[in-house]
Rosetta silent file (secondary structure, phi, psi, omega in degrees, C-alpha in Angstrom):
SEQUENCE: MEGEIGGDVPCSSLSVDSILRVGTVGAIWGLCIGPYHANKLGVTGIDRASFVAKSAGKFGVQCGLFAGVFSVTRCGIQRYRMQNDWLNALIAGAVAGAAVGAETRSWKQFAGIAGLISAFCAVADSSRTN
SCORE:     score description
SCORE:     0.000 S_00000001
   1 L     0.000  136.410  178.522   -3.512   -0.212   17.821 S_00000001
   2 L  -102.510  142.499  175.191   -1.850   -1.425   20.987 S_00000001
   3 L    67.534 -164.188 -179.049   -1.082   -4.986   21.683 S_00000001
   4 L   -89.127  154.279  177.019   -2.543   -8.000   19.831 S_00000001
   5 L   -77.720  117.090 -177.224   -5.888   -8.019   18.284 S_00000001
   6 L   -84.299  163.664 -177.756   -8.009  -10.185   20.646 S_00000001
   7 L   -77.838   -9.602  179.688  -10.682  -12.588   19.685 S_00000001
   8 L   -75.710  -37.165 -168.678  -13.252  -10.726   21.717 S_00000001
   9 L   -95.618  126.946  177.633  -13.461   -7.597   19.647 S_00000001
  10 L   -63.372  143.800  172.131  -15.114   -7.792   16.155 S_00000001
  11 H   -55.087  -33.407 -179.727  -13.043   -6.428   13.250 S_00000001
  12 H   -67.939  -29.749 -176.162  -15.891   -4.132   12.421 S_00000001
  13 H   -77.101  -43.107  175.764  -15.632   -2.418   15.907 S_00000001
  14 H   -58.153  -43.831  179.224  -11.863   -1.983   15.333 S_00000001
  15 H   -60.190  -46.672 -179.063  -12.546   -0.540   11.887 S_00000001
  16 H   -64.613  -40.181  179.390  -15.097    2.045   13.234 S_00000001
  17 H   -57.136  -46.266 -178.794  -12.687    2.984   15.973 S_00000001
  18 H   -63.967  -47.483 -177.126   -9.919    3.591   13.420 S_00000001
  19 H   -57.617  -46.701  179.057  -12.233    5.494   11.115 S_00000001
  20 H   -62.604  -46.194 -176.166  -13.376    7.821   13.854 S_00000001
  21 H   -72.174  -49.046 -177.225   -9.945    8.523   15.229 S_00000001
  22 H   -76.491  -23.920  178.032   -7.950    8.926   12.009 S_00000001
  23 H   -70.115  -38.632  178.935  -10.900   10.599   10.183 S_00000001
  24 H   -67.856  -40.519  178.553  -10.977   13.189   12.947 S_00000001
  25 H   -66.398  -37.484  179.099   -7.259   13.800   12.634 S_00000001
  26 H   -67.217  -38.735  177.706   -7.706   14.167    8.830 S_00000001
  27 H   -66.462  -33.561  176.978  -10.510   16.658    9.369 S_00000001
  28 H   -68.089  -44.063  179.190   -8.366   18.688   11.744 S_00000001
  29 H   -59.525  -42.594  177.411   -5.605   18.582    9.179 S_00000001
  30 H   -60.382  -38.834  179.603   -8.092   19.846    6.563 S_00000001
  31 H   -76.184  -12.632  179.192   -9.072   22.693    8.798 S_00000001
  32 H   -94.117  -36.236 -174.989   -5.340   23.666    9.235 S_00000001
  33 H   -91.606  -21.308  179.243   -4.387   23.334    5.611 S_00000001
  34 H   -58.046  -47.381  178.016   -7.637   24.771    4.045 S_00000001
  35 H   -60.466  -35.515  178.640   -7.012   28.341    4.923 S_00000001
  36 H   -63.022  -46.466  177.489   -3.516   28.190    3.496 S_00000001
  37 H   -68.729  -36.680  166.658   -4.793   26.911    0.250 S_00000001
  38 H   -50.235  -49.891  177.943   -7.676   29.441    0.325 S_00000001
  39 H   -62.253  -40.625 -179.676   -5.067   32.303    0.662 S_00000001
  40 H   -63.820  -33.498  178.141   -3.071   30.844   -2.214 S_00000001
  41 H   -84.373  -13.834 -178.656   -6.229   30.803   -4.403 S_00000001
  42 L    77.281   24.603  179.927   -7.360   34.228   -3.237 S_00000001
  43 L   -83.446  133.453  178.706  -10.677   32.965   -1.899 S_00000001
  44 L  -128.347  169.213  175.094  -12.517   35.224    0.581 S_00000001
  45 H    62.716 -141.503 -176.740  -15.730   35.473    2.499 S_00000001
  46 H   -62.666  -41.469  177.710  -18.376   32.831    2.379 S_00000001
  47 H   -57.415  -34.742  177.369  -16.530   31.064   -0.464 S_00000001
  48 H   -69.844  -39.931  175.198  -13.442   30.756    1.828 S_00000001
  49 H   -68.757  -34.086  174.215  -15.476   29.108    4.644 S_00000001
  50 H   -65.564  -45.600  178.726  -17.081   26.728    2.137 S_00000001
  51 H   -55.824  -43.316 -179.465  -13.586   26.020    0.767 S_00000001
  52 H   -72.833  -41.455  176.632  -12.165   25.211    4.193 S_00000001
  53 H   -57.664  -43.969  174.427  -15.149   23.112    5.176 S_00000001
  54 H   -62.549  -35.872 -177.968  -14.823   21.065    1.949 S_00000001
  55 H   -73.247  -37.073  170.185  -11.196   20.690    2.552 S_00000001
  56 H   -57.439  -53.041  178.358  -11.833   19.347    6.117 S_00000001
  57 H   -60.419  -39.628 -176.070  -14.346   16.983    4.869 S_00000001
  58 H   -67.930  -43.123  179.061  -12.267   15.671    1.996 S_00000001
  59 H   -67.961  -40.753  174.785   -9.207   15.040    4.288 S_00000001
  60 H   -58.409  -44.505  179.822  -11.435   13.496    6.943 S_00000001
  61 H   -68.732  -43.770 -178.673  -13.078   11.125    4.524 S_00000001
  62 H   -65.226  -46.568 -179.083   -9.825   10.107    2.846 S_00000001
  63 H   -69.393  -39.104  172.640   -7.973    9.483    6.059 S_00000001
  64 H   -60.989  -39.705  178.220  -11.013    7.594    7.508 S_00000001
  65 H   -64.456  -43.411  177.685  -11.317    5.472    4.432 S_00000001
  66 H   -57.751  -53.446 -176.549   -7.640    4.511    4.579 S_00000001
  67 H   -58.827  -44.198 -177.906   -7.786    3.737    8.292 S_00000001
  68 H   -64.806  -43.522 -178.897  -11.007    1.684    7.997 S_00000001
  69 H   -70.590  -42.505 -179.771   -9.836   -0.359    5.048 S_00000001
  70 H   -62.013  -47.145 -171.289   -6.420   -0.897    6.675 S_00000001
  71 H   -72.796  -41.984  178.782   -7.685   -1.941   10.113 S_00000001
  72 H   -66.009  -36.627  179.600  -10.451   -4.275    8.859 S_00000001
  73 H   -68.872  -43.731 -179.127   -8.126   -5.926    6.349 S_00000001
  74 H   -68.925  -36.649  175.354   -5.297   -6.436    8.862 S_00000001
  75 H   -63.943  -46.048  179.919   -7.693   -7.770   11.485 S_00000001
  76 H   -62.020  -46.521 -178.737   -9.336  -10.170    9.032 S_00000001
  77 H   -62.675  -46.640  175.723   -6.003  -11.413    7.750 S_00000001
  78 H   -53.899  -47.484  177.656   -4.676  -11.847   11.259 S_00000001
  79 H   -66.604  -36.972  178.335   -7.661  -13.841   12.243 S_00000001
  80 H   -71.198  -41.409  178.649   -7.525  -15.992    9.143 S_00000001
  81 H   -83.656  -21.777 -178.134   -3.836  -16.702    9.408 S_00000001
  82 L    65.237   32.232  176.552   -3.798  -16.920   13.250 S_00000001
  83 L  -139.134  142.661  172.672   -0.538  -15.005   13.303 S_00000001
  84 L  -111.582   92.321  178.769    0.446  -11.553   14.313 S_00000001
  85 L  -139.276 -175.952  179.858    3.377  -10.594   12.098 S_00000001
  86 H   -62.768  -28.497  178.347    4.432   -8.132    9.522 S_00000001
  87 H   -61.712  -31.505  175.449    2.899   -9.881    6.650 S_00000001
  88 H   -61.014  -50.622 -178.975   -0.660   -8.906    7.844 S_00000001
  89 H   -62.995  -37.756 -179.546    0.341   -5.193    7.759 S_00000001
  90 H   -64.531  -39.856  178.886    1.975   -5.660    4.335 S_00000001
  91 H   -73.276  -41.143 -179.386   -1.130   -7.089    2.778 S_00000001
  92 H   -72.471  -33.128  173.530   -3.450   -4.673    4.523 S_00000001
  93 H   -65.408  -32.641  177.871   -1.238   -1.735    3.461 S_00000001
  94 H   -69.768  -42.047  176.778   -1.388   -2.867   -0.100 S_00000001
  95 H   -61.748  -46.011 -178.524   -5.162   -3.043    0.010 S_00000001
  96 H   -69.052  -36.984  174.897   -5.591    0.266    1.730 S_00000001
  97 H   -57.306  -44.922  175.369   -3.046    1.816   -0.701 S_00000001
  98 H   -54.357  -45.375 -177.696   -5.088    0.416   -3.568 S_00000001
  99 H   -67.082  -35.943  178.971   -8.237    1.971   -2.190 S_00000001
 100 H   -80.265  -36.843 -177.464   -6.556    5.422   -1.884 S_00000001
 101 H   -72.897  -21.185 -172.545   -4.746    5.049   -5.259 S_00000001
 102 L   -65.431  -22.205 -179.565   -7.872    4.078   -7.130 S_00000001
 103 L   -73.061  -18.943 -176.257   -9.031    7.768   -7.270 S_00000001
 104 L   -77.913  -27.573  173.205   -5.938    8.581   -9.434 S_00000001
 105 L    69.051   19.402  175.689   -7.194    6.471  -12.327 S_00000001
 106 L  -123.406  123.192  178.743   -3.512    5.889  -13.409 S_00000001
 107 H   -56.630  -42.675  178.255   -2.119    2.299  -13.091 S_00000001
 108 H   -61.767  -41.431  178.397    1.419    3.579  -12.464 S_00000001
 109 H   -73.810  -36.161  174.708    0.258    5.847   -9.610 S_00000001
 110 H   -55.116  -50.127 -176.397   -2.128    3.162   -8.389 S_00000001
 111 H   -69.745  -39.710  175.825    0.601    0.547   -8.128 S_00000001
 112 H   -60.716  -39.536  178.613    3.063    3.029   -6.739 S_00000001
 113 H   -70.104  -44.114  176.169    0.814    4.172   -3.907 S_00000001
 114 H   -59.344  -42.379 -177.934   -0.132    0.604   -3.014 S_00000001
 115 H   -64.913  -44.266 -174.516    3.512   -0.530   -2.989 S_00000001
 116 H   -64.612  -48.274  179.258    4.658    2.524   -0.966 S_00000001
 117 H   -63.231  -44.888  178.816    1.882    2.288    1.647 S_00000001
 118 H   -54.287  -49.672 -178.110    2.359   -1.491    1.822 S_00000001
 119 H   -69.469  -42.359  173.907    6.001   -1.222    2.540 S_00000001
 120 H   -50.883  -51.337 -171.631    5.518    1.668    4.976 S_00000001
 121 H   -66.495  -41.726 -174.193    2.852   -0.257    6.951 S_00000001
 122 H   -67.515  -41.109  175.066    4.986   -3.522    7.096 S_00000001
 123 H   -63.640  -47.238  177.104    8.024   -1.552    8.358 S_00000001
 124 H   -57.812  -44.646 -177.101    5.939    0.382   10.810 S_00000001
 125 H   -74.711  -34.151  177.792    4.242   -2.827   12.172 S_00000001
 126 H   -77.829  -18.074 -175.333    7.473   -4.904   12.471 S_00000001
 127 H   -92.301   -9.295 -177.683    9.289   -2.032   14.190 S_00000001
 128 L   -72.345  148.685  177.698    6.716   -1.519   17.017 S_00000001
 129 L   -92.698  133.649  177.033    7.559   -2.673   20.504 S_00000001
 130 L   -97.643    0.000    0.000    5.330   -5.019   22.358 S_00000001
């Protein structure tokens, strides 16, 4: 996202935009990595096409989920606090990392993913140029 989050655009619109953009990138990544994994597993024919399609869908949904949760959380926190700083990205990264890490069902991995993504998002947000 470029610039500041304006008061004109609802957080839900920013979230949908992020889901569509990052979800598409995730689906493209799934289409690129799916054939590689299919080769490693020895999958051929119709099963290969199904495997690649499922891979694209899985990556698209995961990336879209992350982007949607992150953008709506960051926007909501920014509007609540009325400040545009690194703390918004830190909290939103923790929430989005928790959403992604919840599928692991391991508290260590859950906390690790949430912390790692939170730190990464805070550093990325504070290092961007305005």
